[in-house]
N, C-alpha and C positions, 0 to 999 in steps of 0.2 A: 607485178614485184619479183624482184631478185631473189635468189637464195640468200644472200647476206642481210638485206634487209627484213627477211622471214626469219633468220636467225637472230638478227638483233631484237627484233619484236619479241621473239620469244624469250630471249633471255631478260629483257626489260618485264616481260609478263612474271617470269619466275621468280625475279627478285622481288617484284611486287607481291605477288602470291607468297613468298617467304616471309616478307614482313608481315602481311595480314595474318599468316597463320600465326607467326609468335604473338603478335597482338591478341590474335583468338585464344591461345594457349593462356597467356597472361590475364586474360578476362576470365577463362573458365577457372583458373587459379584462385582469381578474386572471388569469384562467384561459388566456389566450394568453400573458401575461406569464410565467406559470409554465411553460406548455409550450414557451416559447422557451428558458427556464432548463434544462428538461429536456432539449431538443434539445441545447444546448450541452453539456451533462455529457454527453449519450449520446454527441456526436461525440467528446469527450475521452475516453471510453470506448473508443470504438472505434479512435482513434487508438492509446492505448496497448496496446490488443490487437493493433492491427498491430504495432506496435512489438516486444510481446513475443513475436508469432510468427515476425519477422524475426530475434528473438535466442532462437528455440526455445523461447519461452514462459520464459524468464529475465528478471528485472529486473536493474539495476545491481548491487544487493546480491546476488543470486543469482551474479552472473557474478566479482564479487568474492568470494564465497565459494567458488565453483569455483577460483578462483585460489590463494586460501589453502588450500584443502585440497591443491591441486596441490603449493603450497611445503612444506606440511608433510610431505608423503610424499616429496618431493625431500631436505628436511631430514633426515628420518628415513634414508634411505638414503645420506647424506653421513655421517650419525652412526655408522651401522653400519660404514662403510668405514673411519672413524676408529678405531673399536673395534678393528675386525680389525688396523688398522695398529699401534694400541697393543699388541696383544696379541702381535703378531709381534716388535715392538722388545722388549717384556719377554722373551719368548723368548729372543732374540738377545742380550739383556743376562744372562740366566741362563748362557747358553754361553759369552759371551765371557770371556776370561782378565784377572784382575786386572791383569797388567802393560800392558794395553792402555788405559790410563786416558785419553789424549787422545780416543780413540774413544768410550770409556765417555762423557764428558762430553758429547760431540756427542750422542750417542744420548740422553742425559739431557735435553740440552736440547730435542732434537727430541721427545720423548716429553711435557715440560712444555709445550711449543708444543700438540702434539695435544690434552694432556688440557684446555687452555684453550680450544681451538677447539670441543672436544666440549661443553664447559660453556657456551659461547657460543652454539652452535648449539641445544642444548636449551632455553636460555632464550629463545631467538628462537622456538621450538616453541611455546613455552609462550604468548607475545605474540601468535602468529598464531592459536591456537584462542581467547584471549579476543577477539580480533578478529571473529573467525567468531561467536562467541556472541552479540557485540553487533550484528552484521548481520543476523542471524536474529531478535533482540528487535525491533529498528526495522523490519523486513519486517511482522513481526507487529501491531506497533501502526499502521502506516500500513493495514494489510488492516482493521483494528478500525475505525480512522475511516472509509474507504471506507464499510463495511457501515453504520455509524452516520448517515452523511449520505444513504445509498441510503433506508434507514428511515426519516429525517424527511422525505426527498422524497415518498415513496410516502403518509406520513400527511397532509401537507399538500395531495396530490392528492385523497385519498379526501375530505377535508373539502372542500375546493372543488367536487368532483363533487356533494357532498350538499347543497351551498347552492345551486349552478347549478340541481339537481333540483328544489328547494324553491320557488326564483324561477319555474322555468319551470311547476311546478303552479301557483302562486298567478297567474301571468300567463294561464294557461289557464283558470282559473277566473274571472279578471275579465272575460277576452274573451267568456266564456260568459254571465257577468252582463249585459255589454253588449249583446250580441245578441237578449238574452230582450225 
Protein backbone atom coordinates (compact mmCIF):
# COMPACT_ATOMS: atom_id res chain seq x y z
CA UNK A 1 0.00 0.00 0.00
CA UNK A 2 1.10 3.48 -0.73
CA UNK A 3 1.29 6.24 1.79
CA UNK A 4 -1.62 8.09 0.13
CA UNK A 5 -3.85 5.01 0.33
CA UNK A 6 -2.95 4.58 4.00
CA UNK A 7 -3.63 8.28 4.70
CA UNK A 8 -6.94 8.06 2.89
CA UNK A 9 -7.90 4.96 4.85
CA UNK A 10 -6.87 6.65 8.13
CA UNK A 11 -8.98 9.71 7.27
CA UNK A 12 -11.97 7.51 6.43
CA UNK A 13 -11.56 5.59 9.69
CA UNK A 14 -11.16 8.84 11.66
CA UNK A 15 -14.35 10.24 10.10
CA UNK A 16 -16.22 7.05 10.88
CA UNK A 17 -14.75 7.05 14.40
CA UNK A 18 -15.85 10.66 14.94
CA UNK A 19 -19.37 9.80 13.80
CA UNK A 20 -19.45 6.76 16.09
CA UNK A 21 -18.16 8.80 19.01
CA UNK A 22 -20.84 11.45 18.42
CA UNK A 23 -23.50 8.73 18.28
CA UNK A 24 -21.97 7.17 21.40
CA UNK A 25 -22.12 10.51 23.26
CA UNK A 26 -25.72 10.97 22.15
CA UNK A 27 -26.59 7.51 23.45
CA UNK A 28 -24.81 8.26 26.72
CA UNK A 29 -26.84 11.48 27.05
CA UNK A 30 -30.07 9.57 26.36
CA UNK A 31 -29.04 6.93 28.86
CA UNK A 32 -28.30 9.61 31.46
CA UNK A 33 -31.67 11.29 30.84
CA UNK A 34 -33.41 7.94 31.19
CA UNK A 35 -31.42 7.20 34.34
CA UNK A 36 -32.52 10.56 35.77
CA UNK A 37 -36.13 9.66 34.99
CA UNK A 38 -35.65 6.27 36.61
CA UNK A 39 -34.03 7.87 39.66
CA UNK A 40 -36.90 10.35 39.92
CA UNK A 41 -39.43 7.53 39.68
CA UNK A 42 -37.51 5.50 42.26
CA UNK A 43 -37.47 8.54 44.54
CA UNK A 44 -41.23 8.88 44.13
CA UNK A 45 -41.61 5.16 44.81
CA UNK A 46 -39.46 5.45 47.95
CA UNK A 47 -41.51 8.45 49.11
CA UNK A 48 -44.69 6.45 48.54
CA UNK A 49 -43.18 3.46 50.34
CA UNK A 50 -42.28 5.62 53.35
CA UNK A 51 -45.74 7.14 53.30
CA UNK A 52 -47.33 3.70 53.18
CA UNK A 53 -45.11 2.44 56.01
CA UNK A 54 -46.17 5.40 58.12
CA UNK A 55 -49.75 4.37 57.48
CA UNK A 56 -48.87 0.74 58.14
CA UNK A 57 -48.84 -0.01 54.43
CA UNK A 58 -52.30 1.38 53.82
CA UNK A 59 -53.19 3.75 50.98
CA UNK A 60 -55.83 6.48 51.20
CA UNK A 61 -58.31 4.09 49.66
CA UNK A 62 -57.40 1.35 52.11
CA UNK A 63 -57.84 3.77 55.03
CA UNK A 64 -61.19 4.78 53.56
CA UNK A 65 -62.11 1.10 53.15
CA UNK A 66 -61.22 0.50 56.79
CA UNK A 67 -63.36 3.46 57.83
CA UNK A 68 -66.24 2.26 55.67
CA UNK A 69 -65.93 -1.26 57.05
CA UNK A 70 -66.04 0.09 60.59
CA UNK A 71 -69.02 2.25 59.70
CA UNK A 72 -70.80 -0.79 58.25
CA UNK A 73 -70.15 -2.74 61.44
CA UNK A 74 -71.49 0.15 63.53
CA UNK A 75 -74.58 0.45 61.33
CA UNK A 76 -75.17 -3.30 61.63
CA UNK A 77 -74.98 -3.04 65.42
CA UNK A 78 -77.37 -0.10 65.39
CA UNK A 79 -79.73 -1.99 63.10
CA UNK A 80 -79.70 -4.98 65.47
CA UNK A 81 -80.42 -2.66 68.39
CA UNK A 82 -83.31 -1.09 66.48
CA UNK A 83 -84.63 -4.55 65.63
CA UNK A 84 -84.47 -5.53 69.27
CA UNK A 85 -86.29 -2.35 70.29
CA UNK A 86 -88.84 -3.02 67.58
CA UNK A 87 -89.41 -6.55 68.88
CA UNK A 88 -89.78 -5.23 72.43
CA UNK A 89 -92.31 -2.66 71.28
CA UNK A 90 -94.27 -5.29 69.41
CA UNK A 91 -94.31 -7.48 72.51
CA UNK A 92 -95.44 -4.54 74.64
CA UNK A 93 -98.07 -3.72 72.05
CA UNK A 94 -99.47 -7.23 72.18
CA UNK A 95 -99.60 -7.09 75.97
CA UNK A 96 -101.16 -3.66 76.15
CA UNK A 97 -104.87 -3.35 76.67
CA UNK A 98 -107.06 -1.81 74.04
CA UNK A 99 -108.28 0.78 76.57
CA UNK A 100 -104.87 2.45 76.53
CA UNK A 101 -105.26 3.88 73.02
CA UNK A 102 -103.26 7.02 73.77
CA UNK A 103 -100.21 5.05 74.90
CA UNK A 104 -100.78 2.68 72.03
CA UNK A 105 -100.69 5.50 69.48
CA UNK A 106 -97.43 6.84 70.91
CA UNK A 107 -95.87 3.40 70.73
CA UNK A 108 -97.16 2.98 67.19
CA UNK A 109 -95.55 6.29 66.24
CA UNK A 110 -92.29 5.28 67.91
CA UNK A 111 -92.44 1.88 66.24
CA UNK A 112 -92.97 3.54 62.85
CA UNK A 113 -90.02 5.88 63.51
CA UNK A 114 -87.74 3.00 64.43
CA UNK A 115 -88.89 1.05 61.44
CA UNK A 116 -88.04 4.04 59.20
CA UNK A 117 -84.64 4.44 60.91
CA UNK A 118 -83.95 0.77 60.33
CA UNK A 119 -84.75 1.11 56.62
CA UNK A 120 -82.54 4.21 56.41
CA UNK A 121 -79.66 2.40 58.13
CA UNK A 122 -79.96 -0.55 55.76
CA UNK A 123 -79.96 1.80 52.74
CA UNK A 124 -76.89 3.58 54.10
CA UNK A 125 -75.14 0.25 54.63
CA UNK A 126 -75.73 -0.65 50.98
CA UNK A 127 -74.26 2.70 49.91
CA UNK A 128 -71.21 2.15 52.12
CA UNK A 129 -70.64 -1.30 50.66
CA UNK A 130 -70.86 0.14 47.13
CA UNK A 131 -68.30 2.79 48.10
CA UNK A 132 -66.06 0.04 49.45
CA UNK A 133 -66.23 -1.88 46.16
CA UNK A 134 -65.53 1.29 44.15
CA UNK A 135 -62.47 2.12 46.29
CA UNK A 136 -61.09 -1.39 45.87
CA UNK A 137 -61.54 -1.16 42.08
CA UNK A 138 -59.66 2.16 42.00
CA UNK A 139 -56.77 0.69 43.97
CA UNK A 140 -56.51 -2.22 41.57
CA UNK A 141 -56.62 0.09 38.53
CA UNK A 142 -53.83 2.28 39.96
CA UNK A 143 -51.73 -0.77 40.73
CA UNK A 144 -52.17 -1.97 37.12
CA UNK A 145 -51.12 1.44 35.78
CA UNK A 146 -47.96 1.46 37.93
CA UNK A 147 -47.08 -2.07 36.79
CA UNK A 148 -47.48 -1.02 33.14
CA UNK A 149 -45.28 2.08 33.64
CA UNK A 150 -42.55 0.06 35.34
CA UNK A 151 -42.67 -2.55 32.58
CA UNK A 152 -42.40 0.14 29.86
CA UNK A 153 -39.43 1.79 31.63
CA UNK A 154 -37.64 -1.55 31.94
CA UNK A 155 -38.15 -2.21 28.23
CA UNK A 156 -36.76 1.23 27.35
CA UNK A 157 -33.74 0.61 29.59
CA UNK A 158 -33.08 -2.74 27.90
CA UNK A 159 -33.28 -1.15 24.44
CA UNK A 160 -30.89 1.66 25.42
CA UNK A 161 -28.48 -0.78 27.04
CA UNK A 162 -28.44 -2.76 23.81
CA UNK A 163 -27.78 0.37 21.75
CA UNK A 164 -25.00 1.52 24.09
CA UNK A 165 -23.38 -1.93 23.98
CA UNK A 166 -23.54 -1.90 20.17
CA UNK A 167 -22.01 1.57 19.99
CA UNK A 168 -19.24 0.57 22.41
CA UNK A 169 -18.45 -2.44 20.24
CA UNK A 170 -18.36 -0.27 17.12
CA UNK A 171 -16.16 2.31 18.87
CA UNK A 172 -13.79 -0.42 20.05
CA UNK A 173 -13.67 -1.83 16.52
CA UNK A 174 -12.93 1.57 14.98
CA UNK A 175 -10.26 2.32 17.58
CA UNK A 176 -8.74 -1.07 16.86
CA UNK A 177 -8.71 -0.24 13.13
CA UNK A 178 -7.10 3.16 13.76
CA UNK A 179 -4.32 1.72 15.90
CA UNK A 180 -3.45 -0.88 13.22
